[in-house]
N, C-alpha and C positions, 0 to 999 in steps of 0.2 A: 135468910141469906145475909152474910156478913162479908165485909171487905177484908182480905187477908193482909197481915203485916208482911213486909219483905223479910226474907231470910237474912240474918246476919252472917258474918264470916264464920262464926263458931258452928252454925248449922251446916253451911256449905262445906267447910273443911273437915267436918266429921266424916264425909264421904269422899270429897275431892281434894286433890293436892293444892296447896297454896298457889303453885305456879299456874295450874289450870284456872283457878278462880281469877287470878290477876290477868291472865290472858284474855278472858272474856270481858272483864271490865275495861281493860285498855283498848280492846278492839272497838267496843261500843263508844268509848270516849273519843276515839278518832273518827267517828262517823260511821263505823261498820265496815264489813268486808266479808269475803267468802272464807269459810273454814274448809269446806269440801264442796262437791257438786250439789249436795242436798242441803247443806247447813250454812245458812246466811245469817250474819249478825248485822242488825241495824243500830242506829243511834239509840233507839229505845229498848233494845234487847236486854241490856243489863237489868233495867228496872223490871221488865216483864218477867225475866227468868228468876229474879230474886223473889218476886211476888208468887210465882208458880211454886218455887221451893218452900217459901214461907207459908203458902196456903196449905200445902200438904202437911207441914209440921203443925200448923194451927188446927187442922182437921184432927190429927192425933190428940192434941191437947183437949179439944172439945169432947172427943169420944171417951178418952180415959178419965176425964173429969165428970162424966155422966150427963153431959148436956143432951145427948140423944144416943140411941142404940146404933144408929146408922148415920152416915153423912157422906158428903162428896166434896172434893176439891176440883173445880172445873176451870182449870187454868191452861193456858198455852204460854210458852212452848211446852211440848211434851218432854219426857225425860228418860225413858227406859233404855235408850241406846247409849247415853252418855256414861262412860266409865270413869274411873278415878282421875284419869289424866287427859281425857280426850272427849271433845264434843263431836257428835256425828248424828246422821239420820234425823235432822230437824231438832235435835236435843242438845241443850247446853249444860244443864245440871240435871242429875237424876232425882227427880222429885219424889218418887215412891221409895227409893233407897234412902233418901234423906229422912223421909217420914218414918221408915222402919228403924233406922238408926236412932232417931229422936225418941221413939217409943222405948227402945232398949236403954238408952242412956239417961233420958230425963224422967222416965216413968218407971224404971226398974223392972221392965218385963224380961222374961227369960225366953219366950217363944213367940215369934211373929210369923204368920203365913203371908207371903206375897204371891198372889196368883195373877198371872199375866195372860189375859185372853186377847191381846192385840194380835193381829194377823202376822206381824213380824216378831221374830225372836227378841226378847228383852236382853240383849247381850250385855249391856252395861250392868243391869241389876244382877244378872247371872254371875258376872265376874266380881262385882263388889262383894257378894256374899258367898263366893265359891268355897271359902274355908270357914264358914260361920255356921256351926250347928244350931245356933239360936234362931236362925231364919230358914224356914222351909220355902224355897223358891220353886214354884211350879209354872211352867210356860207351855202353852199349847199354841202352835203357830204353823203357818204354811211352810212346807219344805219341798224343794229348795226355793228360797226367796231371800231377798235382802234381810239381814246383812250376811247371810251364808253361815251363820252359827246355829247352835242349838240341836245337835244330833242327840239321839237317845242315849248315846254312850257318854255324854257329858253329864256326870252325876256329882260334880264338885270334887274337891280333893282335900287332903290333910284331914283336919278335924271335921271339916264340912262334907266329907264324902258321904253320899247318900241323901244329903239334904238339898240337892239340886235335882229337879225332875223335869226333863224336857220331853215333850210329847209332840214330835213332828207329825203333821197331817198332810195327806195328799191334796193337791189342788182340786177344785170343784167339789170339795166337801161342804155339806150344808148342815141344816139343823139336826138331822139324825146323828151325825158324827159328833159335832161340837157339843150338843146337849148331853149326849151319852157319856162323852169323856168327862165332862164336869160332874155329872151325877154319879157315874160309876167308877171313876178313877180318882179325880181330884178330891171329891168330898170324902171318900173313905181314907185317903192318905191324910187329909186334914184331921179327921177324927182321931187317927192314931197319933198324930203329932200333938194334938190338943193345944192349939195356939191360944194365947191370951188376947190376940188382936188379929183380925183378918183385913188385909189391904188388897184391893183389886187394882192392878194396872189395866184400866178399862179402855182399850182401844176398840173402836167400832169399825175398823177397816177390813174385817172379814165379811162385811155386808155385801150382798149380791149387787148393789149399785156402785160399789167401789171400782176404781180403775187401776189401783196400784197393786192388786192381787187378784186371785181367781176364785176365791171362796164365794159361797152362795148362801151365807147365813141370812135369815130374815129378821124383821123386827121382833116377831114372836120368838125366834130362837134366842135372841139376846135377853128378852124378858124371862124366858125359861131358865137360862144360865143364871141370871140375877136371882131368880127364885131359889135355885139350889144354894147359892151363897147365902141368901137371907135365912133359909131354913138351917143352914150350918151354923150361922151365928147364933140363932135362937136356941138351937140344940145345945151348943157349947156354952151358951150364956156369955158371949164375948161380943164386943162391938165390931162393926163392919164399916170400913171406909173405902170409898172409890176415888181413885186418882185418874184423871183423864189423860189418855195417851193419844193414839192415832184416830183417824176418821176424817175423810176429806171429801166425801160425797155429802154436801152440807145438809140436804133435806133428810137423808137417811140418818146422819149423825144426830140431828136435832130430835128426830122421832125416837131414836134408840136411847139417847140420854134421858129423855122424858120418861120413856117406858121403864128404863132401869130404875130411875128415882121413884117412880110410882110403886114399883114392886118393893123397893127397899124401905119406903116410908109408909106402906100400908099398915093398918092396925094389926094385922096378923100375917104371917108368912103364907104364901100360897101352898096348897096341898102338893105332895110329890106328883110329878107327871107319870103317866103310864108310858114308860119309855123303855124300849128294848135295848139290851146291851149290844151296841154296834160292834161289828168284827174288829175295827181298829181299837175300840175301847177294850175289848176282850184281850187283844194282843198286848196292849199297854199294861193291863192288869197282870197278865201272865209274866211279862218281862219284869215288872216292878216287884212281884212277889218274891 
């Protein structure tokens, strides 16, 4: 475990506008304030947000330099709702987008997978890379739910059309749905894309103990999803990095983070699960075909 360096402006402004970065810094310097109903800046938020973004970038550096095949950046505030010009949904800077952009720019990668399993749609990451064929963005999320984005019809645009994959799921979905979508939809798409780096926007707020959504994923369900991602990385011989997003039922969050890290850092990937193709996964596969 290492302490992350804070992100400099070059990292932040590779994804965010200078005006947005200035706005967050000035608001913290004034002692903080509200950006919207969900997003509050305190006096310490600028430092915390810079460390969260810097930690995600440092994770990429460590992975690409061969320090380990897997790793995690476990910082708050989360990031996947922040777009290029706006903070929202508890998020000030988009940590995973900054990490992906850093991988492309600093390490010369051509293809990065960003897989978002937070219960809320990662609208900021979606929009940052909507025109970027070098990033395959896959998000599975409860629908309808905050922030109200992420329909299956949103597939990116311009040069990035087809490189945004949104998989909205019905409320009250649990392990059979979520694990099947990861194993039978996300993993095959990733194999076809052949990323050189896999980044997971790992929110744990689809857990059954959460109050901000209605999903019923268990500890074992998150471990199973992590296992699919771990096998994918091993199969493709590429590193896997986890960037913490949501998760507000603290006991469940702690257990699931530990369970995910245990799977990612085990000596060998777990064997594939005996997992039927869920009807929603089959529907997503047919649509994406």
